[in-house]
DORONU-836515 format. One line per 4 residues: number of its first residue (from 1); their letters; for each residue x, y, z of C-alpha. Coordinates in Angstrom, 1 decimal, always signed. Layout:
N
NUM) A) X:Y:Z ~ ...
//
This chain:
114
1) XXXX) +16.5:-1.1:+14.6 ~ +17.3:+0.7:+11.4 ~ +19.9:-1.8:+10.4 ~ +17.5:-4.7:+11.1
5) XXXX) +14.9:-3.1:+8.9 ~ +17.5:-2.7:+6.1 ~ +18.6:-6.3:+6.5 ~ +15.1:-7.6:+6.4
9) XXXX) +14.2:-5.4:+3.4 ~ +17.3:-6.5:+1.6 ~ +16.4:-10.2:+2.1 ~ +13.0:-9.5:+0.7
13) XXXX) +14.3:-7.5:-2.2 ~ +16.5:-10.5:-3.3 ~ +13.4:-12.4:-4.5 ~ +10.6:-9.7:-4.6
17) XXXX) +9.9:-6.3:-6.1 ~ +9.1:-4.1:-3.1 ~ +6.4:-1.5:-3.9 ~ +5.6:+1.0:-1.2
21) XXXX) +1.9:+0.5:-0.5 ~ -0.6:+2.0:+1.8 ~ -2.9:+5.0:+2.4 ~ -0.3:+7.8:+2.6
25) XXXX) +3.1:+6.2:+2.3 ~ +4.6:+8.8:+0.1 ~ +3.3:+11.8:+2.2 ~ +3.6:+10.3:+5.7
29) XXXX) +5.0:+6.7:+6.2 ~ +8.2:+6.9:+4.2 ~ +9.1:+10.5:+5.3 ~ +8.4:+9.4:+8.9
33) XXXX) +10.8:+6.5:+8.5 ~ +13.4:+8.7:+6.9 ~ +13.2:+11.3:+9.6 ~ +12.8:+9.2:+12.8
37) XXXX) +14.4:+5.8:+12.0 ~ +17.2:+6.1:+9.6 ~ +20.4:+8.1:+9.6 ~ +21.0:+9.8:+6.1
41) XXXX) +23.3:+7.0:+4.9 ~ +20.9:+4.3:+6.1 ~ +17.9:+6.0:+4.4 ~ +19.5:+5.7:+1.0
45) XXXX) +20.5:+2.0:+1.6 ~ +16.8:+1.3:+2.5 ~ +15.2:+3.5:-0.2 ~ +17.1:+2.0:-3.1
49) XXXX) +15.6:-1.4:-2.3 ~ +12.1:-0.1:-3.0 ~ +10.5:+0.2:-6.4 ~ +9.7:+3.7:-7.5
53) XXXX) +6.2:+2.4:-8.4 ~ +3.9:+2.6:-5.4 ~ +0.4:+1.4:-4.6 ~ -1.6:+4.2:-3.1
57) XXXX) -4.9:+3.2:-1.5 ~ -6.0:+6.9:-1.4 ~ -6.0:+6.8:-5.3 ~ -8.1:+3.7:-5.3
61) XXXX) -10.6:+5.2:-2.8 ~ -10.7:+8.4:-4.9 ~ -11.4:+6.3:-8.0 ~ -14.2:+4.5:-6.2
65) XXXX) -15.7:+7.9:-5.2 ~ -15.4:+9.2:-8.8 ~ -17.4:+6.1:-9.9 ~ -20.2:+6.9:-7.4
69) XXXX) -19.2:+4.5:-4.6 ~ -18.5:+5.4:-1.0 ~ -15.3:+3.6:+0.0 ~ -15.8:+4.9:+3.6
73) XXXX) -19.4:+3.7:+4.0 ~ -18.4:+0.6:+6.1 ~ -16.6:+2.7:+8.7 ~ -19.0:+2.8:+11.6
77) XXXX) -16.5:+3.3:+14.4 ~ -13.6:+5.6:+14.9 ~ -10.3:+3.8:+14.1 ~ -7.3:+3.9:+16.4
81) XXXX) -4.8:+4.6:+13.6 ~ -2.5:+2.1:+15.1 ~ -0.1:+0.6:+12.6 ~ -1.6:-2.9:+12.6
85) XXXX) -5.2:-1.5:+12.3 ~ -4.3:+0.7:+9.3 ~ -2.4:-2.1:+7.6 ~ -5.2:-4.6:+8.2
89) XXXX) -7.7:-2.1:+6.8 ~ -5.6:-1.3:+3.7 ~ -4.9:-5.0:+2.9 ~ -8.6:-5.9:+3.4
93) XXXX) -9.7:-3.0:+1.1 ~ -7.1:-3.8:-1.5 ~ -8.3:-7.5:-1.6 ~ -11.9:-6.3:-2.0
97) XXXX) -10.9:-3.8:-4.7 ~ -8.8:-6.4:-6.6 ~ -11.7:-8.9:-6.5 ~ -14.0:-6.2:-8.1
101) XXXX) -11.5:-5.4:-10.8 ~ -11.0:-9.1:-11.6 ~ -14.7:-9.7:-11.9 ~ -15.1:-6.7:-14.2
105) XXXX) -12.0:-7.5:-16.3 ~ -12.8:-9.1:-19.7 ~ -11.7:-12.7:-20.2 ~ -9.4:-13.4:-23.2
109) XXXX) -12.5:-14.0:-25.3 ~ -14.0:-10.6:-24.5 ~ -16.5:-11.8:-21.9 ~ -16.7:-10.3:-18.4
113) XX) -16.1:-12.7:-15.6 ~ -18.6:-11.2:-13.2
//
């Protein structure tokens, strides 16, 4: 499995910059993969394919909180914390956040778009 992950990641890295992204990828996801999936020599083959720049959804949620918003207000049910559920949630929230940032960003002439 580890070699298939490395092969897939290598194929994506040939045409894309791969930024680790998610809610806790530096504190949980990547260490989990390192410990449970990859042998030591495999981990470095995988890890070198990733950018050192990461997108941390926790930082985005903390920023929203600092600005007076509640990024957790729409959670009305307990989540399963299954991989696909967490990925779907992070992707959806990132798209919403990106839309907000785009609307608030000034246009080249200094006017807001939102």
